[in-house]
N, C-alpha and C positions, 0 to 999 in steps of 0.2 A: 638703725638697730630697731625692728620692731618683731612682731609676730601678723602672720596674714593667714586667712583662711578663707575657705568660700567653697561653695555648691553649685551646679550648674543641672538643674534638672533636666535630661533635654530627651527622655522618651518617655521615664517610665511614668507609674499611676499617679499623680501629683495630691505633693504634700506640700504644708507651709514651709517652704523655703525660709522663712525670716524667724520661724522662731528653733529649727532644728541648727542656723545659722548664728544666732543667738547664745547658745549656748557652748559653739564653737571659741565665739570670741570670750568669751568667761572662760573658758579654758585655760587661753594663752592669757590671760591680763596681769600676770605677770613677767609676761615679754617685754608691756608697754604700758607703763602707768602712769605713762603723762594726760593722753591723749586715747578716743577711742571715734570707729566712725564705720560705719556700714552704708552700701549701695543693692539696692532691690531692684531689676525691672520691673516693670509697670504688670507685664502677666504672672509675676512671682516663680518665676525661672529660674532665676539665675540671682545671687547675692555674694557681695562679698564685702570682707569682715579686715577691721586691723585696728594692732593695738601701737600705739608708738611711744616711742623712745627718744624725746627730743633733743637730735647732734647739732643736724641741720636744718637754719630757719627756725628758731624755736617760736614763732611768730603762730597763729590760725594760719597761713598763707600754705604754710606745710602739712593741712590737714588731709587726711586718708582714708578713706577712698579718691583718688583724686580725676578730674574728670577733663579731659581736652578741650579749648576753644570753643568749638564745632558741638560737641555732648556726643561725640560720635566714642571714645575711648574711652574707659577709669580701667586704674590700675591700683592694686595694693603688693605695695614693698616693702621687702626686708630687708638692708644691706646698709651698703656706702660706695658711691662711684664718687672715684676719687681723680677722678679727669674732670668731675663733671662743670668746673671754670671752661677749661679749655673746648670742652664739645660746646658751653652757652655759647660762647666768643662765636665759634664757630657757623651757629643755625644761627646770631641775632645777625652776622652778614649775613647771612642768607635771606633777612629779614625778620626772621621772626623774635613776637616779644613775649615777656614773660612777668607773670605776677608773684613770684616769689623767690625767692631765692635756693630751694632746695635740688639734691640732687634730683627728685622724683621727676620733678616737671619736664627735666630734661630728657627722661626715662620713654614718657610719655611721647613729647613732640619728635623724637627720634624713630619711633616706632610707628608713628605718624606717615612720617617720611618716607622711609624705608621696609617695616615691616620690621623680620626678625634679622634680617641686616644688621637693622640697631644694634646685635649683641656680641658682633666683631667689635663695635667701636665702642666698650663699657670697660671701663681697667679698674676694676674693684670685685666684695664680693657682695654676692645678690643673691636674690631671691624672689621674684614679684611673678603677676599674673594679667594678665592685660584683656578685657572685653572687649571687642569689638561690635558693638549692638546694632550696626549697619549691615555685618554678615552676619552675625549670631556666633562668634570663635570665637574661642576663651584657649589665650595662650600662655601656657606656665613655661621659665626659664630660672636656668640653675644657671649660680656662675662655673668659669674654668675646673677651679680642684675641687669647686665641693666647699667651702667655707660655709655657706650658708644651707640649713637646711630645708627639704620640703618634700611632703609625704602623700603619695594621694592614693583613693580606692576610685578602680572604673567599673563600676557591674551595675548588672538590674536598669539600664539608662540613664544611671546619675555619676557624677563624677563629682566626689568632694577630695580638697585638698588644704594642705596645713603646715607651718612650722613646724608639727607635734602631731604624733599620732593620737594623742589625747586625746585635741581637739574632736580629731574624724571620730574616735570612740563614743567624744560625748555626741553626736548626732543620734545613739541608736539605732541609727543605720546598718552597722554593722555588726556584724555574730562579734563577740567577743573567744574568741578561737583559735586556738594558739595551731603553727603551724609547725609539726613537727619537724620534716625538713632545716627551716630554720634556731630550731632548738637543738637538734645535733649540731649546727652551727655555732652557734652560739656559746654551743660545752667545747667546742672546738679551738675556737680567737675569742672566749670574754667577752665578745658583739657579736651583734649579727651581720656577716656580710653583704654590703650592698647587692642588689636594688632588694631585698627581701625585708622584711622585719616579721619580729617573734605572731605578730599579727595573720592571719591569711586575709591575702587578697588589698593588705595595704601595701605598698610599693613606696622605694625609694627615688624621685628624679634624679639616674645618674651627672653627675658631673659636669659639664661639658654638654648641655642634652637641652632642646626643649621640647614641650610634648604641644599640640592644638587636636581639639575639639570642636567638632561644627555641631551644627543644629541638629544634621540627620544620627547624630553621636559616632562620625567617624574619628578615629582618632589616629595622629601618627607622630612616631619622638623620631626627634631627628638628631643627629650629635653634629653641633660644630662644632667644635675644637677640641683634640686629643690630645693628651702628655707625650705621648712617645711623636709623634705624626706631626706638631708644630713645631719644626725646623727655623730656630736661627741660623738662616749661610752666613753669618757675619762669625758666628762662632765658631765654624767646624774648620774656617779656612785659618782663624786668624793662629800668630804666633803665642808662645807662653806671655811674652810680659806686654801684648793689645792684649791679650784675655785678660792678663790680672788686673790690668788698668781698666779694661771694658767692665769688671767686674764689679769694682770701685763705685763707678760711676750706676752703674745703677744699685747697687744698693744705697747709696745717698737720696738718687730722685725717688726709689720707693720708702725711703722712709720720710721723707720729706713730705710725699703727697699722703702718708697716714697723718700726717698729724692734721690735717685739713678737718678744724672742727668750730663747733660754735660755742664749746663746751670744753673744760679742760683734760687735758688727755695724760692721762699717767700711763706708766712702764712695767709690769712685770720684772723685778731684776733679783735674778739666781745670787748671779756671781760667777755664772758660767757662759762660756762663751757669747755664745747666740745672744741673751739680754744683757751682755756687754758690748757688745757691736751697736745694737738699736738705741741705746745709754749714748755712745760714743756720737752715733752719730746725729742724734739730735743736737747737743754741744755742735760739735762742729756745722752744723747747719745757724749757730746763732738763739738758739732757744735755751731757756733752762731746760733739765731733765726735770720731770718730777716723780721719785721713782718710789718701787716701793718692794719690800719683803719682808717675810713670815718668818719669826725669831723662833726659836723655839729652846725649852728650857734645856729636850733631851740632845746633847750635844753630837750623838751618834747619824744624826741626820740631821743637824743645823748648816743653814751653808751662809748664816748672815757675816761671815766677816769677810768674804770674799765679795761679797753684796758691799760693805758698806767702805770697802777698797776700792771700788769702783766706783760706787757716789763720791767719794771724797775726791779721787782723782778726775770727775768728771765732771764736777761744782752742782752735781744735782739737791734737790731740794728732798733729800733722804725722809723715808719713814720705815719707821719697823714696827709692825705687827705682833705682837707678841702672843703665844696660844701657848696654852700649856694639851697635855694629852688629853686631862681630865675634860677642860674645854672642847676640846676635838671629837673626843670621842661622845661626850653630851650634845653634838650635831651628826652624827649620823644617821639618825632615821629623818630629821629633814633631807636630809643631805641625797639617801638613797627615794624618800619619797617625790624627790626633785627627778629624779630617770627620768625621761619617755621612754624609753629604751635599754634595760637591762644592760650593763655594762661591766665587768669586774675591776674597773677600772676606776676614774674620778671624782674620786672623794677630795683627794687633794688640789684639784680646779674649783670645788664645791669652795672649799676651807679659806681659799686664800682669795677666788670673786669676792666670796662674803663680807671679809675683811679689806678689801681693796674697795667695792663698794661704802661699806660702813664710814670708810674715812671721808666720806662726799664726790668722790670719780662717780664718772658714767660711764667713761672710756678708757682704757685700756691697753695698750702695746704688751706683744708677746711675740718670743723669740720661733715658736713653733715655724717647724719648719727646716732651722737649722740643716739637725742634722740629715732630713731622707733628702737635701738636695748636693750636701755638703760633704758628704760622705763620711759623718757623724758618728752611726752605729753601727755597733761592737760586728752587726752581721754582715756588712759589708764585708770585713777583713774573714771572717769566719766562710764563707760564700764561695771566696776567694781559696782559702786552702780548702775545702770540700769539692769544689770545681777540681781542683788543681791532683788532689788525692784521684777524685772518678777519673782525669784523663790518666793516670800513672797507670789505675788498674782496670786501663779497656779492654784486655784483655783476658780479664779476670769472670768468668763466663757469669751470669743470674743467677745457677744452682745456686754454684761458690758463696758469692757477695749474700744469700739469702742464707746459708749457714753459717757463717759469719755472721749474722743479724742476731741470727735464733739462741747465738753462744751468749752475743752481750746480750741480749733480753735476761738467757738464765741467770748469767754472774750479777748484771745487773739490777735484778728483778725491774721495777714496773718504776724505778727513779726517772726521773725527767731525763738525766741526761743518755742511762741506758735510751728511754725507748727512740726519741732524737736523731739519737748515734742509730741505733738499728731503722731505721725510718729511711733514714739520709745513704745507708746500704743498698737496701731494698729499692730506692730513688730509680730512675734512666740517667740519672747524671746533669737533669737540665737543669737550670735555674726555674724554671716553672713547676718543677714537682718541688725540687729540696727548698727553695726558697719557703711557702707556706710552712714546711716542717720548724722553721726555728719560730714559728711566730707561736706554734701550737699548743694552751694553753694543759687541754686534756688528747691522750693522742687515739687515733680511732679503738687499737683495743680498749683499751681504756672507757671509752664512750658506751662501747657495745656491752662491758660487764657492768657496764651503770644502770643499760635499760633494763625496760622488763623484757620480755617474748615481745610482749603485742607492739611496743612501740621498736624494740628492734629490729623487726618486720619492717616497720614503716621507713625507714632508713637501708632497709635490703640491696640497691638502688644507688646509693649516695655516689655524689663524685666531686673531689672540693673544689667548692665555687673558685679559689683563690687560683688553682693549680689551671681551673677551664681557663679565667681572667687570662693570665699572664700565659699559656698556652698560645690560646692568637692572638693574645698584645702582639707576641714575639715572632710565630710568624709572620704580621706584617711588617717586620721592621729586625730581620735578621741580619743586618748589617750594623746596627745600633751596641757602641761598648757596654762592653761587661758591670760597668759601675753605674751605666745609666739606667740599666735595666734591672739593675738591683733599686732606682731611685725614684723606677716606675711603680717595681713591686712598693715598696713603702708608701707611695704620695697613695694610693690605689687599695691598697688593704687596712695596714694598721694606722697611718694616720688618716685618713678616709672614716673610718666604721670606728675607728675610737678615739683616738686623740683629737680632733674635730668636732665630731658629737660631741664628746664628752665635756670642750672647750663652749661650747653652744649648750648643752641645757643647762647646765655648770655653771655657766657665767647668765645666762639670760634670766634662768633661777629668782637672781636679785640684779634681773635690769640693768646686767654691766654690759657696754657693749668692748668684746674684743678682737680687737684687729690685728691681723701677723704680716707687716711685713717682710718678712723674708718668704712668700706665698706669693711675692709679685707675680704675674705672668709673662712680662718684659722681662725680668729676672730668672722666673723657672724656664722657660722656653731659652734662654742664653747658656743657663748650666746644662740643661739636658742635650747640647750638640755639644758640649767644652768636649774633649778625648782626656779619656783617663788619666794619659799621662799626666795632663794636669789639675788633677783632682786629689791624689791623695798619691805624692812622691814619696818615697823611698816608707808607701806604709802610713803615710801620718793623717790623720783624721782632720778635715777642716783646715787643711794647708790652705786652700786657695782663698777661704772666706777670709780668714789670719792676711796670708799676703796683701790681698785686695786693698787693704788699709794700712800698708805700710807700719808704722810702727805705732800707730795709734792706739792700740790696745796695749795696757800691764803686762808684763813679762807673766808676773804673776797669774793671769785670766791665764791668762795664750798654755801657759808646761801645764798647770796642777790637774789633775785626775779628776777624769767625770767622773759627779756624783749625783747628780735628780734631786727629785724632788723624791724620799719616800718614804713610806711612812710604816714603823714596826707592827703589821698585822699578825705575825706569829706567833709575837708575843700578845696582844692584844685579844690573838681568839682562844690563846690559852688564859688567857686570865680577866682581865673583866669584859672580853665581849664574850665569854665560851658559854655563860646562860643564853647570851641575845642568837648566838650560833646552832644551839644546841637546841634550843625552842621552833627553828625555822626549818631546822635539819629531821623533826621529828613524826614519826611514823604518823602521828595527826595535820602533820602538812605536807615536804615536800615528799618526804617517802611516801606518807600516804594520800599520793595523788594518780596514783594508777600508771605512772611515767618510768618511774623509778625500780632497783630492786633494793628494796628496803634495808636488807641483812648487805646489801654493798656499801650503802648510804652509812651504817653504824659501821659499817667496819672500818673503813677510807676515815671512820671521823675518830678512830679509836687508833687507829695507826698515827693520826698527823699528833692526836696527844701524846701518845706516844715517843715522837719524835722521831718514826720511821723514816731515811729517807727516801721510801716513796712517793712518800703525800705533802706536797707543796702546798704552802697556805692557799693561793691561788684554788686550788684545784677545789677545798670546800668551796671557798667566796663566792665562786661565780654559783654555788645554790645558794649560797643564802641571799646573796640578790636575788637571783630569779624567786624563789619564796615570798619574797618580801615585793617583786613587782612583781607577781602574781597576783597574790593576793590584794596591793594596790587598787588594781585595772578590774579584778572583778574579772578571772582570763580563766575561759572554759577550756578543760585540757578533757 
């Protein structure tokens, strides 16, 4: 796990690439404190940079950027290739010799043999750039599910790329200008939907995609893998018993692969099903789990008792990291500063990652992905009910549904429940139109009320990016089961744009590598092809996950109510965080940037303090975070 960055100046007025690239490298130094390296072409037109967190092959042989034996190819790579030993044996059989024990060298040799087709062979999480000095061609690539980030800017004859947006901004080659459409979308979803970022012209390379740029500046973006279209023919025809057995096999295989490391590997153990599964499988594979749980004095959001039960059951070397509310509040400024892109979530990831890294651990496994692919979220059941309601009411004309929606808005006001219920009624009944509503923090009407006249006009023609994404995806996969479609929606929106982004930026702020076994692409491909009837029989969440492990998990873990790691932000924002929030919502700060109606911001804050059901803490927190990020990054509005 590392940080990567690069510059390719193929047409524009010459500038000193080395000077700009070193700024990029310094901006992501926190991602790789163990080593730094760079490479520049003789004509100073291209530079690659790397900051290293040593996980595999801790020797200098793993130094990056790394060059092929013939000097033609250079690579800078972030991530882990879990099947690299298998690939190495395959290459050695073909006559290849190696100078390191790293997975980086495997990618380099595969690319020399297969070009971009090598991506199909890689099993892991990755973002990398490869420079072909002979053809003067640069390739950027990202893993199938977008676990590792990769941002780029391609304007005026120059391409800049990096693991973080802040590295691209550090070049001072990009105007720090806010994208008004992306801002609207941030307020809607508490994160910026990919491929946009909050900065104009800086983009996210989509998951399962690679981008090539040649010496004349021609860019070609190609999708090599698709979550809906890469089916498992085995899963689609298997009976229930075979499905359950095969899921168990894939879970075991993925977990063992994710333990490959030359440093100790820990586990984030919350005591919930997903992290308990990983802990159990590590023990079953003959390894001692090294588990870490955060323990809170405030019992209303402490899950340590469940984590302790799981750790005891599987003989883990368990560490409880005790945190007080005051200690967490003290960390908030640093957590906000760690945000490469603003997010309404992520503080919990920062706190846990810091605690685990301080305990001397470089790698930790997470249960992220279990809710998305084993139908664990409440959105699965809510959207099933909404679909049935829409189908029963299909004969009701749109005019009547809109009238009913307005009645709900009138009675319920601007509350979360009322706005979402009304929006679902107004939808066309498709999953593509209904799903985005379930993930919105601020509805369209609420955002329109917040924006001043000028910014309101900038978003007059706004189309919901998630609705567009899902509509396009589902049109090409019309026979896909409903729960599978929801899994796709969750994975390509909330998981990708919030959970994975937060996990990366907050863990790498402490140079901690987080691995996600439940997002192994072979497991995911199988699950996406399993019929709905095997996923949630009788509406029970994660029943396939539990069944695939037999009686391995304790009954108390399986049957306890899902809690999750939540922090009491509403209480904090009315208490110890009140001044912090008021300072950032003030007319001199976010309310005075010429984006929002200052009176509306003031009204929302007062309503929140008065405990109005109209205003949840998250609606104000996204504004507080936004102001802090704009200030930290000196962004123009």
